[in-house]
Structures are given as C-alpha cells and as structure tokens.
A tleap script that builds the chain and sets N, CA, C and O, in Angstrom:
source leaprc.protein.ff14SB
mol = sequence {
  NMET ASP ILE ILE ARG ILE ILE ILE ALA ILE
  ILE LEU PRO PRO VAL GLY VAL PHE MET GLN
  VAL GLY LEU GLY LYS HIE PHE TRP ILE ASN
  ILE LEU LEU THR LEU LEU GLY TYR PHE PRO
  GLY ILE ILE HIE ALA VAL TRP VAL ILE ALA
  LYS CTYR
}
set mol.1.N position { -73.549 -113.196 33.967 }
set mol.1.CA position { -74.130 -113.926 35.574 }
set mol.1.C position { -72.808 -113.921 36.566 }
set mol.1.O position { -72.890 -114.130 37.777 }
set mol.2.N position { -71.358 -113.599 35.737 }
set mol.2.CA position { -70.133 -113.288 36.479 }
set mol.2.C position { -70.240 -112.051 37.240 }
set mol.2.O position { -69.695 -112.183 38.335 }
set mol.3.N position { -70.699 -111.003 37.074 }
set mol.3.CA position { -70.888 -109.748 37.505 }
set mol.3.C position { -71.468 -109.617 38.629 }
set mol.3.O position { -71.166 -108.735 39.434 }
set mol.4.N position { -72.602 -110.706 38.857 }
set mol.4.CA position { -73.474 -110.878 40.086 }
set mol.4.C position { -72.271 -111.606 40.891 }
set mol.4.O position { -71.841 -111.075 41.915 }
set mol.5.N position { -71.825 -112.621 40.498 }
set mol.5.CA position { -71.201 -113.452 41.650 }
set mol.5.C position { -69.839 -112.965 41.759 }
set mol.5.O position { -69.077 -113.690 42.399 }
set mol.6.N position { -69.194 -111.494 41.090 }
set mol.6.CA position { -68.365 -110.825 41.444 }
set mol.6.C position { -68.728 -109.842 43.228 }
set mol.6.O position { -68.145 -109.860 44.313 }
set mol.7.N position { -69.807 -109.196 42.771 }
set mol.7.CA position { -70.420 -108.367 43.268 }
set mol.7.C position { -71.041 -109.149 44.991 }
set mol.7.O position { -71.130 -108.646 46.111 }
set mol.8.N position { -71.293 -110.246 44.580 }
set mol.8.CA position { -71.524 -111.411 45.846 }
set mol.8.C position { -70.419 -111.451 46.375 }
set mol.8.O position { -70.466 -110.860 47.454 }
set mol.9.N position { -69.076 -112.005 46.078 }
set mol.9.CA position { -67.933 -111.903 46.328 }
set mol.9.C position { -67.304 -111.091 47.402 }
set mol.9.O position { -66.719 -111.381 48.446 }
set mol.10.N position { -67.680 -109.751 46.686 }
set mol.10.CA position { -67.007 -108.857 47.730 }
set mol.10.C position { -67.555 -108.325 48.663 }
set mol.10.O position { -66.965 -107.672 49.524 }
set mol.11.N position { -69.267 -108.619 48.601 }
set mol.11.CA position { -69.791 -108.450 49.985 }
set mol.11.C position { -69.683 -109.724 50.998 }
set mol.11.O position { -69.494 -109.556 52.203 }
set mol.12.N position { -69.818 -110.994 50.414 }
set mol.12.CA position { -69.585 -112.204 51.184 }
set mol.12.C position { -68.814 -113.126 50.203 }
set mol.12.O position { -69.365 -113.817 49.345 }
set mol.13.N position { -67.325 -113.051 50.450 }
set mol.13.CA position { -66.516 -114.047 49.273 }
set mol.13.C position { -66.911 -115.948 49.804 }
set mol.13.O position { -66.678 -116.762 48.911 }
set mol.14.N position { -67.385 -116.450 50.971 }
set mol.14.CA position { -67.909 -117.860 50.649 }
set mol.14.C position { -69.089 -117.890 49.823 }
set mol.14.O position { -68.998 -118.801 49.000 }
set mol.15.N position { -70.205 -117.211 49.729 }
set mol.15.CA position { -71.106 -117.150 48.962 }
set mol.15.C position { -71.041 -117.336 47.585 }
set mol.15.O position { -71.555 -118.254 46.947 }
set mol.16.N position { -70.299 -116.297 47.119 }
set mol.16.CA position { -69.224 -115.996 45.727 }
set mol.16.C position { -68.979 -117.497 45.059 }
set mol.16.O position { -69.505 -118.160 44.166 }
set mol.17.N position { -67.863 -117.659 46.016 }
set mol.17.CA position { -67.406 -119.423 45.686 }
set mol.17.C position { -68.591 -120.709 45.613 }
set mol.17.O position { -68.814 -121.534 44.728 }
set mol.18.N position { -69.195 -120.490 46.884 }
set mol.18.CA position { -70.360 -121.672 46.711 }
set mol.18.C position { -70.987 -122.003 45.645 }
set mol.18.O position { -71.330 -123.135 45.303 }
set mol.19.N position { -71.234 -120.445 44.800 }
set mol.19.CA position { -72.141 -120.198 43.708 }
set mol.19.C position { -71.417 -120.740 42.279 }
set mol.19.O position { -71.960 -121.081 41.229 }
set mol.20.N position { -69.809 -120.683 42.681 }
set mol.20.CA position { -69.342 -120.969 41.581 }
set mol.20.C position { -69.160 -122.470 41.420 }
set mol.20.O position { -69.518 -123.126 40.442 }
set mol.21.N position { -68.576 -122.911 42.475 }
set mol.21.CA position { -67.611 -124.253 42.469 }
set mol.21.C position { -68.747 -125.120 43.651 }
set mol.21.O position { -68.489 -126.311 43.820 }
set mol.22.N position { -69.689 -124.663 44.262 }
set mol.22.CA position { -69.998 -125.598 45.234 }
set mol.22.C position { -69.300 -125.818 46.533 }
set mol.22.O position { -68.650 -124.941 47.101 }
set mol.23.N position { -69.480 -127.124 47.010 }
set mol.23.CA position { -68.967 -127.471 48.334 }
set mol.23.C position { -67.411 -127.840 48.355 }
set mol.23.O position { -66.861 -128.322 49.345 }
set mol.24.N position { -66.746 -127.547 47.111 }
set mol.24.CA position { -65.160 -127.975 47.187 }
set mol.24.C position { -64.416 -127.787 47.888 }
set mol.24.O position { -64.753 -127.264 48.950 }
set mol.25.N position { -62.782 -128.177 47.606 }
set mol.25.CA position { -61.565 -127.466 48.455 }
set mol.25.C position { -62.001 -125.973 48.683 }
set mol.25.O position { -62.120 -125.397 49.764 }
set mol.26.N position { -62.252 -125.388 47.185 }
set mol.26.CA position { -62.199 -123.927 47.369 }
set mol.26.C position { -62.975 -123.004 48.133 }
set mol.26.O position { -62.813 -121.809 48.382 }
set mol.27.N position { -64.027 -123.989 48.508 }
set mol.27.CA position { -64.734 -123.146 48.973 }
set mol.27.C position { -64.699 -122.965 50.457 }
set mol.27.O position { -65.070 -121.958 51.061 }
set mol.28.N position { -63.978 -124.577 51.215 }
set mol.28.CA position { -63.508 -123.921 52.528 }
set mol.28.C position { -62.123 -123.308 52.514 }
set mol.28.O position { -61.782 -122.818 53.591 }
set mol.29.N position { -61.290 -123.236 51.559 }
set mol.29.CA position { -60.019 -122.649 51.890 }
set mol.29.C position { -60.621 -120.870 51.772 }
set mol.29.O position { -60.040 -119.994 52.412 }
set mol.30.N position { -61.630 -120.603 51.023 }
set mol.30.CA position { -62.136 -119.377 51.325 }
set mol.30.C position { -62.730 -119.016 52.579 }
set mol.30.O position { -62.623 -117.884 53.051 }
set mol.31.N position { -63.425 -120.064 53.193 }
set mol.31.CA position { -63.959 -119.865 54.636 }
set mol.31.C position { -62.408 -119.657 55.439 }
set mol.31.O position { -62.295 -118.632 56.111 }
set mol.32.N position { -61.473 -120.410 55.389 }
set mol.32.CA position { -60.223 -119.932 55.962 }
set mol.32.C position { -59.828 -118.851 55.968 }
set mol.32.O position { -59.403 -118.345 57.007 }
set mol.33.N position { -59.859 -118.231 54.858 }
set mol.33.CA position { -58.748 -117.115 54.214 }
set mol.33.C position { -59.753 -116.044 54.692 }
set mol.33.O position { -59.161 -115.219 55.388 }
set mol.34.N position { -61.082 -115.767 54.559 }
set mol.34.CA position { -62.255 -114.862 55.077 }
set mol.34.C position { -61.751 -115.009 56.746 }
set mol.34.O position { -61.213 -114.018 57.240 }
set mol.35.N position { -61.904 -116.061 57.472 }
set mol.35.CA position { -61.655 -115.459 58.920 }
set mol.35.C position { -60.358 -115.132 59.251 }
set mol.35.O position { -60.123 -114.588 60.330 }
set mol.36.N position { -59.512 -115.385 58.487 }
set mol.36.CA position { -57.930 -115.076 58.504 }
set mol.36.C position { -58.063 -113.497 58.436 }
set mol.36.O position { -57.572 -112.855 59.365 }
set mol.37.N position { -58.760 -112.759 57.288 }
set mol.37.CA position { -58.919 -111.617 57.030 }
set mol.37.C position { -59.353 -111.419 55.746 }
set mol.37.O position { -58.807 -111.967 54.788 }
set mol.38.N position { -60.711 -110.348 55.603 }
set mol.38.CA position { -61.608 -110.302 54.952 }
set mol.38.C position { -61.257 -110.177 53.079 }
set mol.38.O position { -61.911 -110.636 52.142 }
set mol.39.N position { -59.931 -109.346 53.079 }
set mol.39.CA position { -59.061 -108.849 51.887 }
set mol.39.C position { -58.707 -110.199 51.259 }
set mol.39.O position { -58.965 -110.322 50.062 }
set mol.40.N position { -58.082 -111.357 51.986 }
set mol.40.CA position { -57.580 -112.132 51.204 }
set mol.40.C position { -58.813 -113.274 50.715 }
set mol.40.O position { -58.697 -114.054 49.770 }
set mol.41.N position { -59.662 -113.182 51.360 }
set mol.41.CA position { -61.077 -113.924 51.250 }
set mol.41.C position { -61.291 -113.580 49.995 }
set mol.41.O position { -61.167 -114.393 49.079 }
set mol.42.N position { -61.665 -112.234 49.797 }
set mol.42.CA position { -62.450 -111.458 48.268 }
set mol.42.C position { -61.408 -111.704 47.240 }
set mol.42.O position { -61.721 -111.869 46.061 }
set mol.43.N position { -60.156 -111.734 47.659 }
set mol.43.CA position { -59.167 -112.167 46.750 }
set mol.43.C position { -59.208 -113.524 46.041 }
set mol.43.O position { -59.165 -113.731 44.829 }
set mol.44.N position { -59.284 -114.252 46.868 }
set mol.44.CA position { -59.443 -115.516 46.558 }
set mol.44.C position { -60.851 -115.811 46.104 }
set mol.44.O position { -60.955 -116.887 45.515 }
set mol.45.N position { -61.881 -115.159 46.229 }
set mol.45.CA position { -63.087 -115.272 45.564 }
set mol.45.C position { -63.028 -114.772 44.242 }
set mol.45.O position { -63.386 -115.458 43.284 }
set mol.46.N position { -62.593 -113.607 44.130 }
set mol.46.CA position { -62.802 -113.181 42.707 }
set mol.46.C position { -61.777 -114.043 41.612 }
set mol.46.O position { -62.103 -114.155 40.430 }
set mol.47.N position { -60.542 -114.618 42.135 }
set mol.47.CA position { -59.751 -115.507 41.222 }
set mol.47.C position { -60.727 -116.648 41.064 }
set mol.47.O position { -61.024 -116.960 39.911 }
set mol.48.N position { -61.293 -117.346 42.123 }
set mol.48.CA position { -62.005 -118.403 41.773 }
set mol.48.C position { -63.113 -118.331 40.581 }
set mol.48.O position { -63.317 -119.194 39.728 }
set mol.49.N position { -63.801 -117.036 40.745 }
set mol.49.CA position { -64.580 -116.751 39.934 }
set mol.49.C position { -64.201 -116.729 38.368 }
set mol.49.O position { -64.792 -117.208 37.401 }
set mol.50.N position { -62.911 -115.947 38.478 }
set mol.50.CA position { -62.566 -115.495 37.271 }
set mol.50.C position { -61.840 -116.444 36.402 }
set mol.50.O position { -61.482 -116.346 35.228 }
set mol.51.N position { -61.709 -117.435 37.319 }
set mol.51.CA position { -60.838 -118.967 36.782 }
set mol.51.C position { -61.596 -119.872 36.609 }
set mol.51.O position { -61.034 -120.778 35.994 }
set mol.52.N position { -62.935 -120.152 36.924 }
set mol.52.CA position { -63.917 -121.289 36.372 }
set mol.52.C position { -65.165 -120.590 36.269 }
set mol.52.O position { -66.170 -121.175 35.866 }
savepdb mol mol.pdb
quit
C-alpha cells in the first residue's frame, strides 16, 4: 500500500500525506511546501509516508 501512496505523493503530494496521516499538521505543512515549490512538497510527502 505504501507504493501506491508514494506514487500518489509524486503526482499530488498533499493527497498522499492526507491518505497517510489525515488532516493533521503534516498535511498543512505539505500544502504550504507544495505551494512554495513542487519538489519540497514531494520530498516532505515521501518522508511522511516513509516515517508513518
């Protein structure tokens, strides 16, 4: 299941984080990082999926 989340995180980082942790602080951090730059959002999303 983590492989699917990582693929989704590469396409839409906030959706991958939402699927892993819900509407917590990591989701909002990822929204901010994705708005500031697409690659920081991807890196954060993959990190959250790998950690949790």
